[in-house]
C-alpha positions in Angstrom: -16.6 -7.2 -5.8 -18.8 -8.1 -8.3 -21.2 -7.3 -11.3 -18.8 -4.9 -13.5 -18.2 -5.9 -17.0 -14.2 -6.9 -16.4 -14.9 -9.3 -19.4 -14.7 -6.2 -21.5 -10.9 -5.9 -20.5 -9.8 -9.3 -21.0 -8.7 -10.9 -24.3 -11.7 -12.6 -25.6 -10.1 -13.8 -28.6 -11.5 -16.7 -28.3 -14.6 -15.8 -29.5 -13.3 -15.5 -33.0 -13.0 -19.1 -33.2 -15.6 -20.6 -35.7 -16.6 -17.8 -36.6 -17.1 -16.0 -40.6 -16.9 -12.1 -40.5 -17.8 -10.6 -43.4 -14.1 -10.1 -44.9 -14.1 -14.1 -44.7 -17.4 -14.0 -47.1 -16.0 -10.7 -49.8 -18.2 -8.7 -48.6 -16.3 -5.6 -49.3 -15.3 -3.4 -46.6 -16.8 -0.2 -45.3 -15.4 3.5 -46.2 -12.9 4.2 -44.5 -14.2 8.0 -44.5 -18.0 9.4 -45.0 -18.3 11.3 -48.2 -19.0 15.5 -48.2 -22.9 15.3 -48.8 -24.1 16.6 -52.1 -23.8 20.9 -51.8 -21.8 20.8 -48.6 -19.3 23.5 -48.2 -16.0 21.9 -48.2 -12.8 23.6 -46.6 -9.0 22.7 -47.6 -6.9 22.8 -45.0 -3.3 24.5 -45.3 -0.7 21.9 -46.1 0.8 20.4 -43.0 4.6 21.5 -43.0 6.4 19.1 -41.4 8.2 20.6 -37.9 6.4 23.9 -38.4 4.9 23.2 -34.5 8.0 21.3 -33.8 8.5 23.5 -30.9 10.1 20.9 -28.2 10.7 17.3 -28.7 9.0 14.7 -28.0 10.0 13.6 -24.1 9.3 17.4 -23.5 5.9 16.8 -24.8 5.4 14.1 -22.8 7.1 15.1 -19.0 5.0 18.9 -20.2 1.3 17.1 -21.1 -1.8 17.9 -18.8 -4.9 18.1 -18.8 -6.2 21.3 -19.0 -9.5 22.9 -18.3 -8.8 26.1 -18.5 -8.3 28.5 -21.3 -6.9 31.7 -22.7 -9.9 32.9 -25.1 -7.1 33.4 -28.1 -8.4 31.7 -31.9 -6.0 29.0 -32.7 -4.9 29.2 -36.4 -6.3 27.3 -39.1 -2.5 26.1 -39.8 -2.6 24.7 -36.4 -6.0 23.0 -36.4 -4.8 21.3 -39.2 -1.7 20.5 -37.5 -4.1 18.4 -34.8 -6.3 16.6 -37.1 -3.5 15.5 -39.5 -1.5 14.4 -35.6 -5.1 12.1 -34.9 -6.3 11.5 -38.5 -3.6 12.1 -40.7 -3.4 9.4 -43.8 0.0 8.8 -45.2 -0.2 5.7 -47.3 -3.2 4.2 -49.1 -3.3 0.7 -50.2 -5.6 -1.6 -51.9 -7.1 0.8 -53.9 -8.0 3.2 -50.9 -9.4 0.2 -48.6 -6.7 0.4 -46.4 -5.1 3.7 -44.8 -2.1 4.0 -42.6 -2.9 6.9 -40.1 -0.6 8.8 -37.9 -2.5 6.5 -35.2 -2.6 2.8 -34.8 -5.9 0.9 -35.3 -6.0 -2.7 -35.5 -6.2 -4.3 -38.9 -5.9 -0.5 -39.9 -9.7 -0.4 -39.8 -9.7 3.2 -38.8 -13.2 3.8 -37.1 -13.5 6.8 -35.9 -14.9 10.5 -37.6 -13.7 13.6 -36.4 -16.2 15.9 -35.8 -15.6 19.4 -34.6 -16.9 22.1 -32.9 -15.4 25.6 -33.6 -15.8 28.3 -31.6 -12.5 30.4 -32.2 -10.5 29.4 -35.2 -9.0 32.0 -37.3 -10.5 32.0 -40.5 -13.1 29.9 -39.9 -17.2 30.7 -39.0 -18.4 29.4 -35.8 -20.1 25.8 -36.6 -19.6 22.0 -36.9 -17.5 20.4 -38.9 -15.9 17.1 -39.2 -12.2 16.1 -40.7 -12.3 14.4 -44.0 -8.5 12.5 -43.3 -8.5 11.4 -46.7 -8.3 15.2 -48.6 -6.8 17.1 -45.7 -10.4 19.1 -45.7 -13.3 19.7 -43.5 -16.7 20.3 -44.5 -19.6 22.3 -43.0 -22.1 20.3 -41.5 -24.2 23.1 -40.4 -24.5 26.0 -37.6 -22.5 25.7 -34.1 -25.2 23.6 -31.6 -24.0 26.4 -28.9 -22.3 26.5 -26.2 -25.0 25.9 -23.4 -25.6 22.2 -25.7 -22.0 21.6 -25.7 -21.8 22.2 -22.1 -24.7 19.7 -21.3 -23.8 16.6 -24.3 -20.6 16.8 -21.5 -22.5 17.0 -18.1 -22.4 20.2 -17.4 -18.4 20.5 -17.5 -18.2 23.9 -18.6 -15.1 24.4 -19.9 -16.4 22.3 -22.8 -18.2 24.4 -24.3 -15.6 27.4 -23.2 -13.1 26.1 -25.9 -11.8 27.5 -29.4 -12.6 24.1 -30.8 -14.4 20.9 -29.1 -13.1 17.3 -31.2 -16.5 14.7 -30.8 -15.2 12.0 -32.1 -17.7 8.9 -33.4 -17.3 5.6 -34.1 -18.6 3.8 -36.5 -18.4 0.2 -35.4 -18.9 -1.6 -39.0 -16.0 -0.5 -40.0 -13.6 -2.4 -36.9 -17.0 -5.4 -36.8 -16.3 -6.3 -40.5 -13.2 -8.3 -40.0 -13.2 -8.6 -36.1 -16.9 -9.3 -35.3 -17.7 -10.2 -31.5 -14.5 -8.1 -30.4 -14.5 -5.5 -31.4 -15.9 -3.7 -29.1 -12.5 -3.9 -26.9 -10.5 -3.0 -29.8 -12.3 0.1 -30.7 -12.3 1.7 -27.1 -8.5 0.4 -27.3 -7.6 2.6 -30.6 -9.7 5.0 -29.1 -7.3 5.8 -26.7 -4.3 5.7 -29.2 -6.4 9.0 -31.2 -6.2 11.1 -27.8 -3.2 10.6 -26.8 -2.0 11.9 -30.1 -3.8 15.1 -29.1 -2.3 15.2 -26.1 1.0 15.5 -27.2 0.2 17.5 -30.1 -2.0 20.8 -28.8 1.5 20.5 -26.5 3.5 21.8 -29.6 0.7 24.5 -30.3 0.9 26.4 -26.6 -2.6 24.7 -26.2 -4.3 21.6 -23.6 -7.1 19.5 -23.6 -8.8 17.3 -21.6 -10.1 13.6 -22.7 -13.8 14.0 -21.3 -15.2 10.2 -20.9 -17.8 12.1 -19.0 -20.4 13.0 -21.7 -24.3 12.7 -22.3 -24.5 9.8 -25.0 -27.9 11.1 -26.6 -27.2 14.6 -26.1 -23.7 14.4 -27.7 -24.9 12.6 -30.4 -27.2 14.8 -31.2 -24.7 17.5 -31.5 -23.0 15.8 -34.4 -26.0 14.4 -35.8 -25.5 10.8 -35.1 -27.9 8.1 -35.1 -26.8 6.5 -32.3 -26.6 3.3 -33.8 -24.9 2.2 -36.9 -22.8 5.7 -35.5 -22.5 7.5 -32.1 -19.9 9.5 -30.0 -17.2 7.5 -28.5 -14.9 10.3 -26.7 -14.9 14.0 -26.3 -11.5 16.3 -26.3 -11.7 20.4 -25.9 -9.1 22.7 -26.7 -7.9 26.1 -26.3 -5.1 28.3 -25.7 -3.0 27.8 -22.8 
């Protein structure tokens, strides 16, 4: 067999020999959070009360975890959505004047290159629409109107359950956050980090009686259009619809 990009799966660390990163050049790191735009509506999320959703043990969540493609249509509570967002990108410590953040998921060099967009259809206390999570503030910013069930389904190559979800997570990546330090090995590092992110969602939904299904088969240009990404400096890397089961 041949013709596949198998080298992408290998370490590739030797490519850093002689490489001078922007970090080494003394260039400032890129921001770890896109700010809310001027005039955009920011909605604070309920404070995460640890243990509030502790309905099962970790081994129980791992044992019951499944990819779910059918939802009841019941809305999520706002506190439940806040829990899922904290579990996947929550910040628990910052240092170096906010240029480094420790979060609930690991990321190489603590670069955390992702932004979390949400197509909200059924969340109590939120109007339907496109939102983005502000992890440093534990808040949501309203990015625009709901793109429509048909647009979400089309972005996921016709997988209807994505459009039927209570909320659909669209994770984008801003590659330069990782490239600033790791240059040519960044693509693999980013892909690994994305896996950590979605696995936390799989476990967290178990605590609230919900389910999800990681979506790797998506239409890149259609998905980027849903969240308004330019497709070059920011683009969708992973999708996960969430709903009650």
